[in-house]
C-alpha positions in Angstrom: -4.0 -7.3 -25.9 -0.9 -8.3 -24.3 -0.2 -6.3 -21.2 3.5 -6.2 -19.4 3.5 -5.0 -15.6 6.8 -4.5 -14.5 7.2 -4.0 -10.4 10.9 -3.6 -8.4 10.4 -6.4 -5.9 7.3 -8.7 -4.3 7.6 -7.8 -0.8 4.3 -8.4 1.3 3.1 -4.7 0.9 0.3 -3.0 -0.3 1.5 -2.0 -3.6 2.5 -5.5 -4.5 -0.7 -6.9 -3.1 -2.3 -4.3 -5.3 -0.3 -5.5 -8.7 -0.8 -9.1 -8.2 -4.3 -9.0 -7.4 -4.6 -6.5 -10.8 -2.5 -9.2 -12.8 -4.1 -12.3 -11.8 -7.7 -10.5 -12.4 -6.7 -9.4 -15.7 -5.2 -12.6 -16.5 -8.9 -14.0 -16.1 -10.5 -11.2 -18.9 -10.9 -12.7 -22.7 -8.3 -12.1 -25.2 -6.2 -10.3 -22.5 -2.3 -12.0 -22.2 -0.4 -10.4 -19.2 3.1 -11.3 -17.4 4.6 -10.2 -14.2 8.0 -8.7 -14.8 10.0 -8.1 -11.1 13.1 -8.1 -9.4 14.5 -10.2 -7.0 12.9 -10.8 -3.5 14.5 -12.8 -1.0 11.9 -14.4 1.3 14.2 -14.9 4.4 14.4 -10.9 4.4 12.2 -9.0 7.3 10.0 -7.7 4.5 8.9 -11.3 3.7 7.9 -12.2 0.2 4.7 -12.5 -2.2 6.4 -14.0 -5.2 5.1 -17.3 -4.5 1.7 -16.3 -5.5 2.8 -15.7 -9.2 5.9 -17.8 -9.7 4.1 -21.3 -10.7 1.9 -19.6 -12.9 3.0 -20.6 -16.3 4.2 -17.9 -18.0 3.4 -15.2 -16.2 6.3 -14.5 -13.9 9.5 -13.2 -15.3 12.5 -12.2 -12.3 14.8 -9.8 -13.7 17.9 -9.8 -11.5 19.4 -6.7 -12.0 15.9 -4.7 -11.0 17.0 -4.0 -7.4 15.5 -1.9 -4.9 19.0 0.5 -3.8 20.1 3.2 -6.6 23.2 1.4 -8.4 24.0 2.7 -11.8 25.5 -0.6 -13.3 22.8 -2.8 -12.2 20.1 -0.3 -13.8 21.7 0.2 -16.4 21.7 -3.7 -16.8 18.0 -4.1 -15.9 16.8 -1.2 -18.5 18.8 -2.7 -21.1 17.3 -6.2 -20.5 13.8 -4.9 -20.2 14.5 -2.6 -23.4 15.2 -6.1 -25.5 12.5 -8.0 -23.8 10.1 -5.6 -24.9 11.4 -5.4 -28.7 11.3 -9.2 -28.7 8.0 -9.5 -27.2 6.2 -6.5 -28.6 3.4 -6.0 -25.6 0.4 -4.0 -26.5 0.9 -2.0 -23.3 3.5 -1.7 -20.4 2.0 -0.9 -17.0 4.8 0.0 -14.4 4.7 -0.1 -10.7 6.9 1.4 -7.9 9.9 4.1 -7.6 12.6 1.8 -9.3 10.7 -0.3 -12.3 8.3 2.6 -13.1 11.7 4.8 -13.8 13.7 1.9 -15.3 10.5 0.2 -17.0 8.9 3.3 -18.6 12.2 4.4 -20.2 12.8 0.8 -21.4 9.3 1.0 -22.8 9.8 4.1 -24.3 12.8 2.9 -26.1 11.5 -0.5 -27.0 8.5 1.9 -29.2 6.1 0.3 -26.9 2.8 2.1 -28.1 1.3 2.7 -24.3 3.3 3.1 -21.6 1.3 3.6 -18.0 2.4 4.3 -14.8 0.8 3.5 -11.1 1.3 5.9 -8.1 0.9 3.5 -5.0 3.0 6.5 -3.0 5.3 9.3 -3.6 8.7 8.8 -4.1 9.4 12.5 -3.8 8.3 14.7 -0.6 9.1 16.1 2.4 9.7 13.0 4.1 13.2 12.7 2.9 16.0 15.0 2.4 16.4 18.1 0.3 19.2 16.2 -2.0 17.2 12.9 -2.3 13.6 14.5 -3.1 15.3 16.7 -5.4 16.9 13.2 -7.1 13.5 11.3 -6.8 11.5 14.7 -8.4 13.8 15.1 -11.6 13.7 11.2 -12.2 9.6 11.1 -11.9 9.8 14.2 -14.5 12.1 12.7 -16.6 10.3 9.3 -16.6 6.9 11.1 -16.9 7.6 12.8 -20.2 7.9 9.0 -21.8 4.5 7.6 -20.2 1.2 8.2 -21.5 -1.2 7.6 -18.9 -1.1 7.5 -15.1 -2.9 5.8 -12.3 -3.1 6.9 -8.7 -4.5 4.6 -6.3 -5.8 7.9 -4.4 -7.2 11.0 -5.7 -4.5 12.8 -3.6 -1.2 10.8 -5.8 -2.8 12.4 -8.7 -2.8 15.8 -7.4 0.5 15.7 -5.7 2.3 14.3 -9.1 0.4 17.1 -11.0 1.2 19.7 -8.7 5.2 18.8 -9.2 4.4 19.5 -12.9 4.1 15.8 -14.1 1.6 15.5 -17.0 -1.1 17.1 -17.4 -4.7 16.2 -16.1 -6.1 14.1 -18.5 -3.1 12.1 -18.3 -4.4 10.9 -15.2 -7.1 8.5 -13.5 -7.8 7.4 -9.9 -8.5 3.5 -9.5 -8.6 2.6 -6.1 -6.5 -0.5 -4.0 -8.8 -3.5 -4.1 -8.4 -6.1 -1.7 -10.5 -9.8 -1.1 -13.0 -8.2 0.9 -15.0 -11.1 2.7 -11.8 -12.5 5.1 -12.1 -8.6 6.5 -16.2 -8.6 6.3 -16.1 -11.7 8.3 -13.2 -11.2 10.5 -14.4 -11.7 14.4 -12.9 -11.7 17.7 -11.4 -15.1 18.6 -10.7 -16.2 22.4 -7.8 -18.6 20.8 -6.1 -15.9 19.2 -6.7 -13.3 22.3 -5.1 -15.6 24.6 -2.2 -16.2 22.1 -1.4 -12.9 22.4 -1.7 -12.2 25.8 -4.9 -9.8 25.1 -7.6 -10.2 27.9 -11.4 -9.6 27.2 -11.7 -6.1 28.9 -8.3 -4.6 27.0 -8.9 -1.9 24.7 -7.1 -3.0 21.8 -5.7 -0.3 19.3 -3.9 -2.0 16.4 -1.4 -0.7 13.5 -0.7 -2.7 10.6 2.9 -1.5 9.0 6.5 -2.6 8.7 8.6 -1.6 12.0 10.4 0.7 10.1 11.0 4.5 9.4 8.4 6.9 8.4 5.6 4.4 9.6 4.6 7.0 12.7 5.7 4.7 16.0 7.5 7.0 17.1 4.3 9.2 17.7 2.4 6.3 18.7 5.1 5.4 21.6 4.7 9.1 22.7 1.3 9.6 23.1 1.2 5.7 24.9 1.7 7.4 28.6 -0.9 9.6 28.1 -3.7 7.6 27.2 -3.1 4.8 29.4 -3.5 7.8 32.2 -7.3 7.9 30.9 -7.6 4.1 29.7 -5.2 1.9 31.7 -6.6 -1.4 30.0 -5.1 -0.2 26.8 -3.0 -2.7 24.4 -1.4 -2.0 21.2 -1.3 -4.9 19.1 1.9 -4.1 16.2 1.2 -5.9 13.4 4.1 -6.4 11.0 8.0 -7.1 11.5 11.0 -5.5 10.3 14.5 -4.3 11.2 13.1 -1.4 13.8 12.2 -4.3 16.4 14.6 -4.7 18.6 15.2 -0.5 18.7 11.3 -0.3 19.8 11.2 -3.0 22.2 14.5 -1.2 23.9 12.7 2.3 23.7 9.3 0.7 25.6 11.3 -1.0 28.3 12.7 2.2 29.0 9.4 4.0 29.1 8.1 1.3 31.3 5.4 0.5 28.6 6.7 -3.1 27.6 4.2 -4.7 28.9 1.3 -2.6 26.8 2.6 -3.5 23.4 2.6 -7.0 21.7 4.6 -7.5 18.5 3.2 -10.0 16.3 6.2 -10.2 13.7 5.7 -10.6 9.8 2.5 -12.6 9.6 0.9 -13.8 5.9 -1.5 -11.3 4.4 -4.3 -13.9 4.9 -3.6 -14.2 8.3 -4.2 -9.9 8.9 -7.6 -10.2 8.7 -8.2 -12.6 11.7 -5.5 -9.9 13.8 -7.8 -7.5 12.7 -10.8 -9.1 14.3 -9.0 -8.4 18.0 -8.7 -4.6 17.6 -11.2 -2.3 18.9 -9.6 0.5 16.8 -6.9 0.9 14.0 -4.2 3.7 13.8 -2.4 4.6 10.7 0.4 7.0 11.2 2.8 6.6 8.1 4.4 9.6 6.7 4.7 8.5 3.2 1.6 6.2 1.7 -0.2 6.0 -1.6 -3.9 4.9 -0.3 -3.0 3.3 3.2 -4.9 -0.4 2.8 -4.8 -1.1 6.3 -7.5 1.6 6.4 -10.2 0.2 4.3 -9.1 -3.1 5.5 -10.0 -2.3 8.9 -13.2 -0.5 7.8 -14.4 -4.1 6.0 -13.9 -5.7 9.5 -16.3 -2.5 11.5 -13.3 -1.4 13.1 -13.3 2.6 13.1 -10.0 4.1 12.4 -7.7 7.0 13.1 -5.1 8.4 10.5 -2.3 10.9 9.6 -4.0 13.6 7.0 -1.6 12.7 4.6 -1.7 11.1 0.7 -4.7 8.9 0.3 -5.7 8.5 3.9 -8.5 11.9 4.0 -10.2 9.9 1.1 -10.7 7.1 3.3 -10.7 7.9 6.6 -13.7 10.4 7.0 -13.7 12.8 10.5 -17.0 12.0 12.1 -18.3 9.6 9.7 -15.4 6.7 9.6 -13.0 7.7 12.4 -10.5 10.9 13.0 -7.6 12.4 10.9 -5.0 13.6 12.9 -2.3 16.0 11.9 1.2 14.6 11.1 3.1 14.6 14.6 0.6 16.1 16.8 0.3 14.0 19.9 -2.5 15.9 21.5 -4.4 15.2 18.2 -3.7 11.3 18.5 -4.0 11.1 22.4 -7.7 13.0 22.5 -8.5 11.0 19.4 -7.9 7.5 20.9 -9.2 8.5 24.3 -12.4 9.4 22.7 -12.7 5.8 21.0 -11.6 4.0 23.9 -14.4 5.3 26.4 -17.1 5.6 24.0 -18.1 2.1 22.5 -21.1 3.4 20.7 -19.1 5.8 19.0 -16.8 3.0 17.9 -19.5 0.7 16.6 -21.3 3.9 14.7 -18.3 4.9 13.1 -17.3 1.1 12.1 -20.8 0.0 10.9 -20.4 3.3 8.6 -17.1 2.0 7.3 -18.0 -1.3 6.4 -20.9 0.1 4.5 -18.5 2.6 2.7 -15.8 0.5 2.1 -18.1 -2.6 0.2 -19.4 -0.2 -2.3 -15.7 1.0 -3.3 -12.8 -1.9 -2.9 -13.4 -5.1 -4.0 -10.5 -6.6 -6.3 -13.2 -7.2 -9.0 -14.0 -3.3 -9.0 -10.4 -2.7 -9.4 -9.6 -5.1 -12.1 -12.7 -4.0 -14.0 -11.8 -0.1 -13.9 -8.2 -1.1 -15.1 -9.3 -3.5 -17.9 -11.9 -0.6 -18.7 -9.2 2.2 -18.9 -6.6 -0.5 -21.1 -9.3 -0.4 -23.4 -10.4 3.4 -23.6 -6.3 4.0 -24.2 -5.8 1.7 -26.5 -9.3 2.8 -28.6 -8.3 6.8 -28.4 -4.7 6.0 -29.9 -6.2 3.4 -32.6 -4.1 0.8 -31.0 -4.8 -2.8 -32.3 -6.6 -4.8 -28.9 -10.0 -6.1 -28.2 -11.7 -3.2 -27.1 
């Protein structure tokens, strides 16, 4: 079995970590040859880069310079042509695409090259109310077009499968859900470090609310900042720990200064993924307020560390954040609900512990990398066998 994976870029992000973990795991399976094709990733940009994890492995990584994130008819055509030629030359058993641009260009190129099995992973929606009408129609049309070239879809959450089916893309029997696994051990063992708390100016009695997200649009920082004064009225020892970097840091800092709240927020800046578990160990609660996400990995990561979570009831979040069991769900943009949830958790340490214990148990059963890779490999075998495509079943 020769599996060719295609992704737009390897920035630090959930979709990229998922894809790299899947590829590296499949590489260990007997009888499997795998490659990962990606567009260029600039490590100096605020998003960072995960490319170093794969580029030194012989025969695994291929960079396609014309596969870029921003729309560009010329570069998109060149990327399509190069991918088509590669697929025609190497003849992979299957092509598995990830992310918006690579998903569309890669699937169309694989179809033109007559690859017998074409799979697309939906890590997050490329269309929806989070963007303008024109952009939404454009991306929805592109997804429907590419959907006709797709044999099977993999959603990282059941919500992703429902969204695409509701949009008229594919049929129910073309969809599978495989939750996004990650290395559980560092999070299961995450503990509060006095040295790390001191580094970030956190006191022993601070109630630390963490958020793992790029400092970028659609990540919900505005709602969190709006809620901040009302929470501090009840819990004056509150501190926000914003884990991640991004282009809006200066804007956020200016806003917090204008609110007189700058001393209540700690910015870690961009951190390598391997440092995230230690930072999660510092928080009492993790919030996830993104308006566009497939399965927010930050939620199961925090739960693996025994932390309760508060999340917007969108996309795959309700499949992880279970009200009354692992955390609280709030409606998008509803500041009052967010305030109430965080005050409840801030005032009740027993509630935090109960939710954290249940969340850790729940995640351990579902979110390991091995579980994700085994499910992906089993899916490949089933799809190949059902089509009579030569391969190791």
